[in-house]
MOPAC internal coordinates of N, CA, C and O (Angstrom, degrees):
PM7 1SCF
backbone

  N    0.0000 0     0.00 0     0.00 0    0    0    0
  C    1.3573 1     0.00 0     0.00 0    1    0    0
  C    1.6393 1   115.95 1     0.00 0    2    1    0
  O    1.2310 1   124.89 1   131.63 1    3    2    1
  N    1.3470 1   108.21 1   -48.37 1    3    2    1
  C    1.5004 1   116.13 1  -175.39 1    5    3    2
  C    1.5975 1   107.64 1   -72.13 1    6    5    3
  O    1.2310 1   119.82 1   141.23 1    7    6    5
  N    1.2968 1   117.95 1   -38.77 1    7    6    5
  C    1.5077 1   122.88 1   177.37 1    9    7    6
  C    1.4496 1   111.71 1   -60.58 1   10    9    7
  O    1.2310 1   119.31 1   131.70 1   11   10    9
  N    1.3120 1   118.91 1   -48.30 1   11   10    9
  C    1.4384 1   125.45 1   172.90 1   13   11   10
  C    1.4809 1   116.11 1   -53.18 1   14   13   11
  O    1.2310 1   122.55 1   135.39 1   15   14   13
  N    1.3571 1   112.73 1   -44.61 1   15   14   13
  C    1.5300 1   115.34 1   178.18 1   17   15   14
  C    1.6077 1   112.52 1   -64.13 1   18   17   15
  O    1.2310 1   121.76 1   142.69 1   19   18   17
  N    1.2748 1   114.24 1   -37.31 1   19   18   17
  C    1.4051 1   123.79 1  -179.11 1   21   19   18
  C    1.6563 1   106.95 1   -61.43 1   22   21   19
  O    1.2310 1   125.17 1   130.35 1   23   22   21
  N    1.4562 1   107.67 1   -49.65 1   23   22   21
  C    1.4207 1   112.78 1   178.81 1   25   23   22
  C    1.5363 1   117.24 1   -63.78 1   26   25   23
  O    1.2310 1   118.60 1   149.43 1   27   26   25
  N    1.3276 1   120.28 1   -30.57 1   27   26   25
  C    1.3130 1   125.10 1   176.04 1   29   27   26
  C    1.5230 1   114.81 1   -69.84 1   30   29   27
  O    1.2310 1   123.42 1   150.62 1   31   30   29
  N    1.4758 1   111.04 1   -29.38 1   31   30   29
  C    1.4590 1   117.37 1   168.68 1   33   31   30
  C    1.4334 1   117.37 1   -73.31 1   34   33   31
  O    1.2310 1   118.70 1   176.52 1   35   34   33
  N    1.2378 1   120.08 1    -3.48 1   35   34   33
  C    1.3814 1   120.88 1  -176.96 1   37   35   34
  C    1.5363 1   123.38 1   106.07 1   38   37   35
  O    1.2310 1   123.85 1   175.40 1   39   38   37
  N    1.4092 1   110.23 1    -4.60 1   39   38   37
  C    1.4589 1   114.86 1  -176.94 1   41   39   38
  C    1.4487 1   109.12 1   -86.48 1   42   41   39
  O    1.2310 1   118.05 1   -21.35 1   43   42   41
  N    1.3941 1   121.33 1   158.65 1   43   42   41
  C    1.3754 1   132.20 1  -178.74 1   45   43   42
  C    1.4931 1   106.40 1  -107.36 1   46   45   43
  O    1.2310 1   118.97 1   -63.48 1   47   46   45
  N    1.3282 1   119.57 1   116.52 1   47   46   45
  C    1.3560 1   122.42 1  -175.74 1   49   47   46
  C    1.4968 1   110.82 1   -87.73 1   50   49   47
  O    1.2310 1   119.59 1   -56.70 1   51   50   49
  N    1.3993 1   118.38 1   123.30 1   51   50   49
  C    1.4903 1   127.57 1  -179.60 1   53   51   50
  C    1.5124 1   114.97 1   -91.37 1   54   53   51
  O    1.2310 1   121.40 1   136.33 1   55   54   53
  N    1.2539 1   114.92 1   -43.67 1   55   54   53
  C    1.4065 1   125.72 1  -175.90 1   57   55   54
  C    1.4526 1   117.69 1  -141.22 1   58   57   55
  O    1.2310 1   118.91 1   -25.95 1   59   58   57
  N    1.3954 1   119.68 1   154.05 1   59   58   57
  C    1.4006 1   122.04 1   177.15 1   61   59   58
  C    1.5486 1   104.79 1  -135.88 1   62   61   59
  O    1.2310 1   116.49 1   -46.21 1   63   62   61
  N    1.2261 1   124.27 1   133.79 1   63   62   61
  C    1.4317 1   129.09 1   172.31 1   65   63   62
  C    1.6484 1   110.41 1    54.38 1   66   65   63
  O    1.2310 1   124.69 1  -127.63 1   67   66   65
  N    1.3555 1   108.60 1    52.37 1   67   66   65
  C    1.4934 1   113.79 1  -178.89 1   69   67   66
  C    1.5148 1   109.77 1   -82.35 1   70   69   67
  O    1.2310 1   120.02 1   -43.99 1   71   70   69
  N    1.2936 1   117.56 1   136.01 1   71   70   69
  C    1.5884 1   117.84 1  -172.76 1   73   71   70
  C    1.5236 1   104.64 1  -127.73 1   74   73   71
  O    1.2310 1   124.78 1   -30.49 1   75   74   73
  N    1.3876 1   108.43 1   149.51 1   75   74   73
  C    1.4845 1   118.64 1   167.25 1   77   75   74
  C    1.5276 1   105.36 1  -141.50 1   78   77   75
  O    1.2310 1   120.25 1     7.79 1   79   78   77
  N    1.3328 1   117.12 1  -172.21 1   79   78   77
  C    1.4554 1   112.78 1   177.34 1   81   79   78
  C    1.6028 1   114.69 1   -68.50 1   82   81   79
  O    1.2310 1   122.87 1   156.97 1   83   82   81
  N    1.3200 1   112.11 1   -23.03 1   83   82   81
  C    1.4865 1   119.25 1  -176.86 1   85   83   82
  C    1.5297 1   109.39 1   -72.24 1   86   85   83
  O    1.2310 1   119.98 1   152.05 1   87   86   85
  N    1.4170 1   117.64 1   -27.95 1   87   86   85
  C    1.5198 1   115.35 1  -172.91 1   89   87   86
  C    1.4613 1   110.37 1   153.75 1   90   89   87
  O    1.2310 1   119.25 1    22.16 1   91   90   89
  N    1.2881 1   119.04 1  -157.84 1   91   90   89
  C    1.3844 1   122.36 1  -175.45 1   93   91   90
  C    1.6285 1   113.72 1  -134.87 1   94   93   91
  O    1.2310 1   121.73 1   -36.32 1   95   94   93
  N    1.2543 1   114.30 1   143.68 1   95   94   93
  C    1.5323 1   119.34 1   171.84 1   97   95   94
  C    1.5148 1   108.70 1  -108.47 1   98   97   95
  O    1.2310 1   121.99 1   -57.31 1   99   98   97
  N    1.3867 1   113.80 1   122.69 1   99   98   97
  C    1.4020 1   117.89 1  -179.23 1  101   99   98
  C    1.6002 1   112.48 1   -60.29 1  102  101   99
  O    1.2310 1   120.96 1   118.88 1  103  102  101
  N    1.3599 1   115.76 1   -61.12 1  103  102  101
  C    1.3753 1   118.25 1  -178.65 1  105  103  102
  C    1.5306 1   107.49 1  -133.32 1  106  105  103
  O    1.2310 1   120.03 1   -38.68 1  107  106  105
  N    1.2868 1   117.55 1   141.32 1  107  106  105
  C    1.5579 1   124.02 1   176.72 1  109  107  106
  C    1.5363 1   100.74 1  -125.56 1  110  109  107
  O    1.2310 1   122.70 1   -51.37 1  111  110  109
  N    1.3101 1   112.43 1   128.63 1  111  110  109
  C    1.6743 1   117.11 1   177.16 1  113  111  110
  C    1.5411 1   106.41 1  -148.95 1  114  113  111
  O    1.2310 1   124.60 1    -4.47 1  115  114  113
  N    1.2388 1   108.78 1   175.53 1  115  114  113
  C    1.4897 1   118.92 1  -179.13 1  117  115  114
  C    1.5298 1   105.66 1  -117.16 1  118  117  115
  O    1.2310 1   118.87 1   -38.27 1  119  118  117
  N    1.3913 1   119.76 1   141.73 1  119  118  117
  C    1.3483 1   124.45 1   171.33 1  121  119  118
  C    1.5933 1   107.82 1  -130.20 1  122  121  119
  O    1.2310 1   123.11 1   -89.62 1  123  122  121
  N    1.2858 1   111.65 1    90.38 1  123  122  121
  C    1.4493 1   119.02 1  -166.05 1  125  123  122
  C    1.4959 1   110.82 1    65.19 1  126  125  123
  O    1.2310 1   121.54 1    59.84 1  127  126  125
  N    1.3758 1   114.65 1  -120.16 1  127  126  125
  C    1.5738 1   115.48 1  -175.84 1  129  127  126
  C    1.4982 1   109.84 1   -88.23 1  130  129  127
  O    1.2310 1   120.80 1   178.35 1  131  130  129
  N    1.2804 1   116.08 1    -1.65 1  131  130  129
  C    1.6101 1   116.82 1  -175.02 1  133  131  130
  C    1.6029 1   105.23 1   -93.53 1  134  133  131
  O    1.2310 1   125.27 1   -35.68 1  135  134  133
  N    1.2762 1   107.49 1   144.32 1  135  134  133
  C    1.5039 1   122.54 1   162.35 1  137  135  134
  C    1.5030 1   109.83 1   -87.25 1  138  137  135
  O    1.2310 1   116.98 1   -63.27 1  139  138  137
  N    1.2917 1   123.36 1   116.73 1  139  138  137
  C    1.3918 1   124.48 1  -178.12 1  141  139  138
  C    1.5029 1   112.21 1  -108.82 1  142  141  139
  O    1.2310 1   117.27 1   -59.96 1  143  142  141
  N    1.2737 1   122.81 1   120.04 1  143  142  141
  C    1.5158 1   133.19 1   171.66 1  145  143  142
  C    1.5727 1   107.66 1   -96.88 1  146  145  143
  O    1.2310 1   122.88 1   -61.51 1  147  146  145
  N    1.2973 1   112.09 1   118.49 1  147  146  145
  C    1.4117 1   122.24 1  -169.60 1  149  147  146
  C    1.5241 1   113.54 1  -119.93 1  150  149  147
  O    1.2310 1   121.28 1   -72.02 1  151  150  149
  N    1.2120 1   115.16 1   107.98 1  151  150  149
  C    1.6077 1   123.00 1   179.62 1  153  151  150
  C    1.4483 1   104.57 1   -82.12 1  154  153  151
  O    1.2310 1   118.36 1   -46.01 1  155  154  153
  N    1.2671 1   120.73 1   133.99 1  155  154  153
  C    1.5176 1   130.13 1  -177.15 1  157  155  154
  C    1.6513 1    98.70 1  -110.20 1  158  157  155
  O    1.2310 1   122.85 1   -57.24 1  159  158  157
  N    1.2788 1   112.14 1   122.76 1  159  158  157
  C    1.6182 1   119.17 1   175.29 1  161  159  158
  C    1.6526 1   100.83 1  -130.79 1  162  161  159
  O    1.2310 1   126.47 1   -50.52 1  163  162  161
  N    1.4422 1   105.16 1   129.48 1  163  162  161
  C    1.3861 1   115.75 1   175.69 1  165  163  162
  C    1.5732 1   109.00 1  -123.64 1  166  165  163
  O    1.2310 1   122.86 1   -33.71 1  167  166  165
  N    1.3119 1   112.12 1   146.29 1  167  166  165
  C    1.5176 1   116.83 1   177.09 1  169  167  166
  C    1.5231 1   104.76 1  -144.56 1  170  169  167
  O    1.2310 1   121.07 1   -24.24 1  171  170  169
  N    1.3005 1   115.55 1   155.76 1  171  170  169
  C    1.4830 1   118.55 1   176.59 1  173  171  170
  C    1.4570 1   109.61 1   -92.72 1  174  173  171
  O    1.2310 1   116.59 1   169.29 1  175  174  173
  N    1.3076 1   124.09 1   -10.71 1  175  174  173
  C    1.4742 1   127.10 1  -177.48 1  177  175  174
  C    1.4487 1   106.31 1  -167.89 1  178  177  175
  O    1.2310 1   122.99 1    -4.24 1  179  178  177
  N    1.3883 1   111.88 1   175.76 1  179  178  177
  C    1.4987 1   122.48 1  -173.56 1  181  179  178
  C    1.5381 1   106.09 1  -111.62 1  182  181  179
  O    1.2310 1   116.58 1  -165.54 1  183  182  181
  N    1.3715 1   124.10 1    14.46 1  183  182  181
  C    1.3639 1   121.32 1  -179.13 1  185  183  182
  C    1.5347 1   115.41 1   -59.83 1  186  185  183
  O    1.2310 1   124.75 1   142.46 1  187  186  185
  N    1.3177 1   108.49 1   -37.54 1  187  186  185
  C    1.5540 1   115.46 1   177.73 1  189  187  186
  C    1.5519 1   113.32 1  -113.54 1  190  189  187
  O    1.2310 1   123.46 1  -142.85 1  191  190  189
  N    1.3666 1   110.96 1    37.15 1  191  190  189
  C    1.4627 1   117.93 1   179.50 1  193  191  190
  C    1.5116 1   111.99 1    95.25 1  194  193  191
  O    1.2310 1   118.46 1   -30.24 1  195  194  193
  N    1.2690 1   120.54 1   149.76 1  195  194  193
  C    1.4174 1   123.33 1  -178.46 1  197  195  194
  C    1.5529 1   107.14 1   -80.25 1  198  197  195
  O    1.2310 1   121.81 1     8.83 1  199  198  197
  N    1.4157 1   114.13 1  -171.17 1  199  198  197
  C    1.5251 1   118.70 1  -175.02 1  201  199  198
  C    1.4083 1   109.48 1   -59.43 1  202  201  199
  O    1.2310 1   119.67 1   137.77 1  203  202  201
  N    1.3326 1   118.23 1   -42.23 1  203  202  201
  C    1.5968 1   123.09 1  -178.00 1  205  203  202
  C    1.4225 1   112.76 1   -59.19 1  206  205  203
  O    1.2310 1   117.65 1   148.02 1  207  206  205
  N    1.2953 1   122.07 1   -31.98 1  207  206  205
  C    1.5072 1   126.36 1   172.93 1  209  207  206
  C    1.3583 1   119.56 1   -60.43 1  210  209  207
  O    1.2310 1   121.15 1   163.04 1  211  210  209
  N    1.3318 1   115.41 1   -16.96 1  211  210  209
  C    1.5650 1   118.48 1   174.66 1  213  211  210
  C    1.4848 1   114.80 1   -91.04 1  214  213  211
  O    1.2310 1   120.27 1  -172.05 1  215  214  213
  N    1.3683 1   117.09 1     7.95 1  215  214  213
  C    1.3939 1   120.00 1   172.41 1  217  215  214
  C    1.4614 1   113.63 1  -114.61 1  218  217  215
  O    1.2310 1   124.44 1   -85.04 1  219  218  217
  N    1.3170 1   109.09 1    94.96 1  219  218  217
  C    1.5572 1   119.71 1  -176.99 1  221  219  218
  C    1.4646 1   110.73 1   -95.24 1  222  221  219
  O    1.2310 1   119.99 1     4.89 1  223  222  221
  N    1.3792 1   117.63 1  -175.11 1  223  222  221
  C    1.5085 1   121.82 1  -179.54 1  225  223  222
  C    1.5376 1   111.57 1   -60.89 1  226  225  223
  O    1.2310 1   121.92 1   142.78 1  227  226  225
  N    1.2968 1   113.93 1   -37.22 1  227  226  225
  C    1.6037 1   115.18 1   179.49 1  229  227  226
  C    1.4257 1   112.86 1   -64.53 1  230  229  227
  O    1.2310 1   121.75 1   138.94 1  231  230  229
  N    1.3401 1   114.25 1   -41.06 1  231  230  229
  C    1.5157 1   120.71 1  -178.47 1  233  231  230
  C    1.5196 1   111.25 1   -64.36 1  234  233  231
  O    1.2310 1   121.68 1   139.71 1  235  234  233
  N    1.4331 1   114.39 1   -40.29 1  235  234  233
  C    1.3827 1   120.03 1  -174.81 1  237  235  234
  C    1.5621 1   105.79 1   -69.61 1  238  237  235
  O    1.2310 1   121.74 1   137.17 1  239  238  237
  N    1.3908 1   114.28 1   -42.83 1  239  238  237
  C    1.5788 1   112.36 1   175.11 1  241  239  238
  C    1.3618 1   117.50 1   -56.70 1  242  241  239
  O    1.2310 1   120.55 1   137.78 1  243  242  241
  N    1.4012 1   116.56 1   -42.22 1  243  242  241
  C    1.5024 1   124.84 1  -177.63 1  245  243  242
  C    1.5776 1   108.52 1   -62.59 1  246  245  243
  O    1.2310 1   124.03 1   132.88 1  247  246  245
  N    1.3800 1   109.87 1   -47.12 1  247  246  245
  C    1.5812 1   112.91 1   177.88 1  249  247  246
  C    1.5118 1   113.90 1   -57.59 1  250  249  247
  O    1.2310 1   122.05 1   137.78 1  251  250  249
  N    1.2996 1   113.67 1   -42.22 1  251  250  249
  C    1.5022 1   119.44 1   179.99 1  253  251  250
  C    1.5258 1   108.35 1   -61.17 1  254  253  251
  O    1.2310 1   120.39 1   131.15 1  255  254  253
  N    1.2029 1   116.87 1   -48.85 1  255  254  253
  C    1.4162 1   124.57 1  -176.09 1  257  255  254
  C    1.6573 1   109.96 1   -62.57 1  258  257  255
  O    1.2310 1   120.42 1   138.66 1  259  258  257
  N    1.2341 1   116.80 1   -41.34 1  259  258  257
  C    1.4671 1   123.59 1   176.67 1  261  259  258
  C    1.5473 1   110.20 1   -65.51 1  262  261  259
  O    1.2310 1   123.01 1   133.85 1  263  262  261
  N    1.3582 1   111.83 1   -46.15 1  263  262  261
  C    1.4875 1   118.20 1   177.78 1  265  263  262
  C    1.4955 1   113.12 1   -54.19 1  266  265  263
  O    1.2310 1   121.96 1   132.34 1  267  266  265
  N    1.4095 1   113.85 1   -47.66 1  267  266  265
  C    1.4956 1   118.69 1   176.39 1  269  267  266
  C    1.5380 1   112.70 1   -57.81 1  270  269  267
  O    1.2310 1   122.09 1   141.75 1  271  270  269
  N    1.3887 1   113.61 1   -38.25 1  271  270  269
  C    1.5276 1   110.70 1   173.10 1  273  271  270
  C    1.5722 1   114.18 1   -64.13 1  274  273  271
  O    1.2310 1   121.59 1   142.20 1  275  274  273
  N    1.2527 1   114.56 1   -37.80 1  275  274  273
  C    1.5040 1   119.79 1  -173.53 1  277  275  274
  C    1.6460 1   103.34 1   -66.81 1  278  277  275
  O    1.2310 1   120.78 1   134.66 1  279  278  277
  N    1.3514 1   116.11 1   -45.34 1  279  278  277
  C    1.5155 1   123.85 1   177.00 1  281  279  278
  C    1.4855 1   110.09 1   -56.33 1  282  281  279
  O    1.2310 1   122.38 1   131.95 1  283  282  281
  N    1.3169 1   113.06 1   -48.05 1  283  282  281
  C    1.4859 1   119.53 1  -178.60 1  285  283  282
  C    1.4240 1   115.68 1   -60.53 1  286  285  283
  O    1.2310 1   122.13 1   135.16 1  287  286  285
  N    1.2612 1   113.53 1   -44.84 1  287  286  285
  C    1.5548 1   122.22 1   178.12 1  289  287  286
  C    1.6792 1   110.06 1   -55.79 1  290  289  287
  O    1.2310 1   121.25 1   147.33 1  291  290  289
  N    1.2222 1   115.21 1   -32.67 1  291  290  289
  C    1.4069 1   124.46 1  -176.84 1  293  291  290
  C    1.5176 1   119.78 1  -100.75 1  294  293  291
  O    1.2310 1   121.64 1  -175.58 1  295  294  293
  N    1.3595 1   114.47 1     4.42 1  295  294  293
  C    1.4480 1   120.21 1  -177.10 1  297  295  294
  C    1.5226 1   115.27 1    58.52 1  298  297  295
  O    1.2310 1   123.20 1  -145.85 1  299  298  297
  N    1.3631 1   111.47 1    34.15 1  299  298  297
  C    1.4813 1   121.20 1  -179.33 1  301  299  298
  C    1.5589 1   114.65 1  -107.79 1  302  301  299
  O    1.2310 1   119.37 1  -168.34 1  303  302  301
  N    1.2595 1   118.81 1    11.66 1  303  302  301
  C    1.4723 1   125.51 1   178.44 1  305  303  302
  C    1.5626 1   109.81 1   -52.14 1  306  305  303
  O    1.2310 1   119.17 1   -57.71 1  307  306  305
  N    1.1875 1   119.19 1   122.29 1  307  306  305
  C    1.4928 1   123.27 1   173.28 1  309  307  306
  C    1.5658 1   105.54 1    99.92 1  310  309  307
  O    1.2310 1   118.42 1  -173.21 1  311  310  309
  N    1.2498 1   120.62 1     6.79 1  311  310  309
  C    1.5657 1   118.24 1   170.68 1  313  311  310
  C    1.3671 1   107.73 1   -81.05 1  314  313  311
  O    1.2310 1   121.49 1   -17.72 1  315  314  313
  N    1.4454 1   114.75 1   162.28 1  315  314  313
  C    1.4548 1   125.11 1   176.86 1  317  315  314
  C    1.5585 1   110.39 1   -66.68 1  318  317  315
  O    1.2310 1   117.30 1   -41.22 1  319  318  317
  N    1.2417 1   122.75 1   138.78 1  319  318  317
  C    1.4377 1   126.86 1  -175.29 1  321  319  318
  C    1.5221 1   107.20 1  -140.90 1  322  321  319
  O    1.2310 1   122.61 1   -30.66 1  323  322  321
  N    1.4385 1   112.61 1   149.34 1  323  322  321
  C    1.4931 1   121.06 1   168.80 1  325  323  322
  C    1.4840 1   108.86 1  -132.93 1  326  325  323
  O    1.2310 1   120.61 1   -27.60 1  327  326  325
  N    1.2226 1   116.44 1   152.40 1  327  326  325
  C    1.4860 1   122.45 1   178.52 1  329  327  326
  C    1.6067 1   103.89 1  -112.83 1  330  329  327
  O    1.2310 1   118.84 1   -59.01 1  331  330  329
  N    1.3082 1   119.81 1   120.99 1  331  330  329
  C    1.3985 1   125.11 1  -178.21 1  333  331  330
  C    1.5544 1   106.35 1  -117.13 1  334  333  331
  O    1.2310 1   120.13 1   -16.44 1  335  334  333
  N    1.2994 1   117.36 1   163.56 1  335  334  333
  C    1.4241 1   124.85 1   169.72 1  337  335  334
  C    1.5117 1   112.96 1  -124.04 1  338  337  335
  O    1.2310 1   116.01 1   -45.18 1  339  338  337
  N    1.3151 1   125.19 1   134.82 1  339  338  337
  C    1.3772 1   125.01 1   162.50 1  341  339  338
  C    1.4522 1   108.32 1  -100.84 1  342  341  339
  O    1.2310 1   117.30 1   -60.19 1  343  342  341
  N    1.2368 1   122.74 1   119.81 1  343  342  341
  C    1.4920 1   133.49 1  -176.88 1  345  343  342
  C    1.5373 1   106.56 1  -100.61 1  346  345  343
  O    1.2310 1   121.66 1   -54.33 1  347  346  345
  N    1.3548 1   114.43 1   125.67 1  347  346  345
  C    1.5402 1   116.42 1  -177.38 1  349  347  346
  C    1.6016 1    97.83 1  -126.25 1  350  349  347
  O    1.2310 1   119.66 1   -62.37 1  351  350  349
  N    1.1907 1   118.26 1   117.63 1  351  350  349
  C    1.4578 1   131.13 1   170.66 1  353  351  350
  C    1.5078 1   109.90 1  -102.97 1  354  353  351
  O    1.2310 1   120.69 1   -67.12 1  355  354  353
  N    1.3065 1   116.29 1   112.88 1  355  354  353
  C    1.4520 1   119.96 1  -175.66 1  357  355  354
  C    1.4938 1   112.32 1  -124.97 1  358  357  355
  O    1.2310 1   117.80 1  -103.03 1  359  358  357
  N    1.3100 1   121.79 1    76.97 1  359  358  357
  C    1.3383 1   115.45 1  -176.18 1  361  359  358
  C    1.5406 1   115.41 1   -74.59 1  362  361  359
  O    1.2310 1   120.87 1   -28.54 1  363  362  361
  N    1.4342 1   115.93 1   151.46 1  363  362  361
  C    1.4936 1   115.99 1  -174.28 1  365  363  362
  C    1.5594 1   111.94 1   -53.05 1  366  365  363
  O    1.2310 1   120.75 1   -40.99 1  367  366  365
  N    1.2706 1   116.18 1   139.01 1  367  366  365
  C    1.4962 1   120.91 1   176.35 1  369  367  366
  C    1.4505 1   113.51 1    77.56 1  370  369  367
  O    1.2310 1   115.97 1  -179.43 1  371  370  369
  N    1.4395 1   125.26 1     0.57 1  371  370  369
  C    1.3283 1   125.97 1  -178.50 1  373  371  370
  C    1.4773 1   110.42 1  -121.18 1  374  373  371
  O    1.2310 1   119.72 1    -7.00 1  375  374  373
  N    1.3192 1   118.13 1   173.00 1  375  374  373
  C    1.5688 1   121.35 1   175.47 1  377  375  374
  C    1.5068 1   104.16 1   -88.70 1  378  377  375
  O    1.2310 1   121.80 1   -19.96 1  379  378  377
  N    1.4443 1   114.16 1   160.04 1  379  378  377
  C    1.2788 1   123.60 1  -174.19 1  381  379  378
  C    1.6120 1   112.17 1   -76.74 1  382  381  379
  O    1.2310 1   121.28 1   -39.39 1  383  382  381
  N    1.3779 1   115.16 1   140.61 1  383  382  381
  C    1.4752 1   118.33 1   174.28 1  385  383  382
  C    1.4176 1   108.96 1  -109.66 1  386  385  383
  O    1.2310 1   121.49 1   -67.77 1  387  386  385
  N    1.2941 1   114.75 1   112.23 1  387  386  385
  C    1.5158 1   122.31 1  -171.90 1  389  387  386
  C    1.5505 1   106.30 1  -109.83 1  390  389  387
  O    1.2310 1   120.07 1   -49.36 1  391  390  389
  N    1.4078 1   117.47 1   130.64 1  391  390  389
  C    1.3895 1   120.60 1  -179.53 1  393  391  390
  C    1.5440 1   106.06 1  -136.08 1  394  393  391
  O    1.2310 1   122.76 1   -43.87 1  395  394  393
  N    1.3605 1   112.33 1   136.13 1  395  394  393
  C    1.4600 1   120.37 1   175.61 1  397  395  394
  C    1.4575 1   108.78 1   -91.20 1  398  397  395
  O    1.2310 1   118.28 1   -53.39 1  399  398  397
  N    1.3601 1   120.89 1   126.61 1  399  398  397
  C    1.4661 1   118.08 1  -179.19 1  401  399  398
  C    1.5388 1   106.78 1  -128.06 1  402  401  399
  O    1.2310 1   120.51 1   -79.31 1  403  402  401
  N    1.3739 1   116.63 1   100.69 1  403  402  401
  C    1.4009 1   125.75 1  -175.44 1  405  403  402
  C    1.5176 1   111.79 1   -70.30 1  406  405  403
  O    1.2310 1   119.86 1   -33.00 1  407  406  405
  N    1.3871 1   117.87 1   147.00 1  407  406  405
  C    1.4106 1   120.90 1   170.59 1  409  407  406
  C    1.5674 1   119.30 1    60.54 1  410  409  407
  O    1.2310 1   123.50 1  -147.27 1  411  410  409
  N    1.3863 1   110.89 1    32.73 1  411  410  409
  C    1.4787 1   116.72 1  -178.99 1  413  411  410
  C    1.5386 1   112.84 1   -63.03 1  414  413  411
  O    1.2310 1   117.44 1   140.03 1  415  414  413
  N    1.2115 1   122.47 1   -39.97 1  415  414  413
  C    1.4538 1   129.33 1   178.52 1  417  415  414
  C    1.5836 1   113.64 1  -143.09 1  418  417  415
  O    1.2310 1   120.10 1   180.00 1  419  418  417

């Protein structure tokens, strides 16, 4: 769902669910010259905060570390990057509301 949304927005998906010892990247794509690392967060409601509320400073640091590993593996260290979020809110009995939020952190 998230990768398809990004592709419809014109991004080119390079990787999905890429893993290394440091962690996982949900989606890696390009947007023109930028490499985009996209975290996908889903919630069934907002009682305990929306999807963005699940991305705290520790998660951001971990994602940046995993992104550096992805870039190093491809000799792309030093290229321009952006960190996006795809927020999926899926209340019980309703359809999913999916939103692409570029440059969140």
